[in-house]
DOLUMFI-404484 format. One record per residue (C-alpha): z, x, y; residue number from 0. Coordinates in Angstrom, 2 decimals, always signed. Layout:
BEGIN
zz; xx; yy; k
Z; X; Y; NUM;
...
end
This chain:
BEGIN
zz; xx; yy; k
+99.04; +130.47; +194.97; 0;
+97.40; +127.21; +196.02; 1;
+99.27; +124.11; +197.23; 2;
+98.40; +120.75; +198.71; 3;
+99.65; +120.04; +202.22; 4;
+102.25; +117.62; +200.78; 5;
+103.57; +120.20; +198.28; 6;
+103.55; +122.92; +200.93; 7;
+105.79; +120.85; +203.21; 8;
+108.40; +120.72; +200.45; 9;
+108.11; +124.43; +199.63; 10;
+107.48; +125.87; +203.09; 11;
+110.27; +128.51; +203.09; 12;
+109.09; +129.83; +199.69; 13;
+105.46; +129.93; +200.82; 14;
+106.32; +131.74; +204.05; 15;
+108.31; +134.34; +202.11; 16;
+105.44; +134.82; +199.63; 17;
+102.92; +135.22; +202.48; 18;
+105.20; +137.69; +204.28; 19;
+105.38; +139.68; +201.04; 20;
+101.60; +139.88; +201.03; 21;
+100.95; +137.30; +198.33; 22;
+97.92; +135.14; +199.09; 23;
+98.98; +131.54; +199.75; 24;
+96.39; +128.83; +200.23; 25;
+97.30; +125.38; +201.50; 26;
+94.64; +122.77; +200.90; 27;
+93.94; +119.31; +202.18; 28;
+92.14; +117.21; +199.57; 29;
+91.25; +120.37; +197.66; 30;
+89.74; +122.14; +200.68; 31;
+91.54; +125.23; +202.07; 32;
+93.28; +124.62; +205.40; 33;
+91.46; +126.17; +208.33; 34;
+93.11; +128.96; +210.32; 35;
+92.12; +129.12; +213.96; 36;
+92.00; +132.65; +215.33; 37;
+93.42; +133.37; +218.79; 38;
+91.30; +135.42; +221.20; 39;
+93.59; +138.47; +221.05; 40;
+93.39; +138.50; +217.25; 41;
+89.60; +138.87; +217.39; 42;
+89.93; +141.60; +220.04; 43;
+92.56; +143.42; +217.92; 44;
+90.39; +143.08; +214.80; 45;
+87.54; +144.77; +216.67; 46;
+89.34; +147.39; +218.79; 47;
+92.89; +147.85; +217.46; 48;
+93.30; +146.52; +213.90; 49;
+96.63; +148.35; +213.55; 50;
+98.12; +145.81; +216.01; 51;
+97.61; +142.95; +213.55; 52;
+100.54; +141.88; +211.37; 53;
+100.25; +142.13; +207.58; 54;
+100.22; +138.35; +207.39; 55;
+97.42; +138.09; +209.97; 56;
+95.35; +140.71; +208.12; 57;
+95.94; +138.84; +204.86; 58;
+94.81; +135.55; +206.43; 59;
+91.70; +137.18; +207.92; 60;
+90.76; +138.90; +204.66; 61;
+91.45; +135.98; +202.32; 62;
+87.99; +134.72; +201.28; 63;
+89.47; +131.28; +200.53; 64;
+90.43; +130.79; +204.19; 65;
+87.96; +129.20; +206.54; 66;
+88.35; +131.05; +209.84; 67;
+87.42; +129.47; +213.14; 68;
+87.44; +130.84; +216.65; 69;
+87.66; +128.40; +219.51; 70;
+84.64; +128.36; +221.80; 71;
+87.30; +128.76; +224.52; 72;
+88.01; +132.25; +223.13; 73;
+84.38; +133.22; +223.66; 74;
+84.62; +131.97; +227.25; 75;
+87.81; +133.99; +227.75; 76;
+86.22; +137.15; +226.31; 77;
+83.11; +136.74; +228.48; 78;
+85.15; +136.18; +231.65; 79;
+87.53; +139.06; +230.99; 80;
+84.60; +141.35; +230.16; 81;
+82.87; +140.39; +233.41; 82;
+86.11; +141.14; +235.30; 83;
+86.42; +144.54; +233.60; 84;
+89.60; +143.58; +231.72; 85;
+87.86; +143.94; +228.33; 86;
+85.10; +146.25; +227.19; 87;
+83.30; +144.08; +224.62; 88;
+79.59; +143.43; +224.50; 89;
+78.05; +140.20; +223.26; 90;
+76.62; +142.24; +220.35; 91;
+80.10; +143.49; +219.38; 92;
+81.58; +140.00; +219.56; 93;
+78.74; +138.51; +217.50; 94;
+79.08; +141.32; +214.94; 95;
+82.84; +140.68; +214.66; 96;
+82.20; +136.96; +214.10; 97;
+79.66; +137.81; +211.41; 98;
+81.77; +140.52; +209.74; 99;
+84.86; +138.30; +209.57; 100;
+82.78; +135.22; +208.68; 101;
+84.28; +133.27; +211.59; 102;
+82.83; +129.95; +212.66; 103;
+82.98; +128.94; +216.31; 104;
+84.90; +125.68; +216.76; 105;
+83.50; +123.61; +219.66; 106;
+85.96; +122.46; +222.33; 107;
+85.59; +118.69; +222.70; 108;
+86.66; +116.00; +225.12; 109;
+89.35; +114.96; +222.63; 110;
+90.74; +118.51; +222.71; 111;
+90.76; +118.42; +226.52; 112;
+92.57; +115.07; +226.56; 113;
+95.28; +116.58; +224.34; 114;
+96.10; +118.95; +227.24; 115;
+97.71; +115.96; +229.03; 116;
+100.31; +115.78; +226.22; 117;
+101.28; +119.46; +226.24; 118;
+104.58; +120.56; +227.74; 119;
+104.38; +123.53; +230.16; 120;
+105.74; +126.18; +227.79; 121;
+102.77; +128.39; +228.51; 122;
+100.77; +128.92; +231.71; 123;
+97.72; +130.75; +230.34; 124;
+94.90; +128.16; +230.60; 125;
+92.93; +129.67; +227.71; 126;
+95.96; +129.65; +225.40; 127;
+96.84; +126.10; +226.40; 128;
+93.33; +124.97; +225.45; 129;
+93.54; +126.76; +222.10; 130;
+96.97; +125.18; +221.46; 131;
+95.66; +121.70; +222.32; 132;
+92.66; +122.23; +220.07; 133;
+94.77; +123.44; +217.14; 134;
+97.20; +120.53; +217.50; 135;
+94.38; +118.00; +217.73; 136;
+92.61; +119.47; +214.69; 137;
+95.92; +119.98; +212.81; 138;
+95.07; +123.59; +211.99; 139;
+97.18; +126.74; +212.28; 140;
+96.68; +129.46; +214.88; 141;
+96.70; +133.18; +214.11; 142;
+98.71; +134.43; +217.09; 143;
+101.51; +136.83; +217.98; 144;
+102.59; +135.20; +221.26; 145;
+106.13; +133.83; +220.79; 146;
+105.47; +131.09; +223.37; 147;
+103.14; +129.43; +220.86; 148;
+106.18; +128.70; +218.66; 149;
+107.61; +126.44; +221.39; 150;
+104.96; +123.78; +220.74; 151;
+106.22; +121.20; +218.28; 152;
+103.87; +120.75; +215.34; 153;
+101.85; +123.91; +216.00; 154;
+101.61; +126.10; +212.90; 155;
+101.49; +129.84; +213.53; 156;
+100.23; +132.59; +211.24; 157;
+101.61; +135.97; +212.19; 158;
end
């Protein structure tokens, strides 16, 4: 199923139900599939614990029509947490995961940082707040399981 952003807004409950049932749903802007931004934990789960991903997240990651992007902030978070011993991922493993899942790295810009000033304090994790600001600024959904993400008005979640 493929819909424009305008059509998808009118049929959102139907599209969500179809996606939850495992049917591929693609929402396009001017004929181009909408980009899904992947949260840091989703990449880690995809590498180490794929069984922790929801069916909808797996479907989004496997759909060849989706353009997947990982925030550069997620790479910073992975590197820091690896250095602190909280994660056991090598740069080779992370690069291989990016290649295997065909994920592009989305640069974090000054405009994304300025969007942080507009965010309410629903979430205290600085990495997540940067990813949320980036997704809102770019108007792209986030693949994430954290319920706090749903508190941000206008943020689209895939899970």
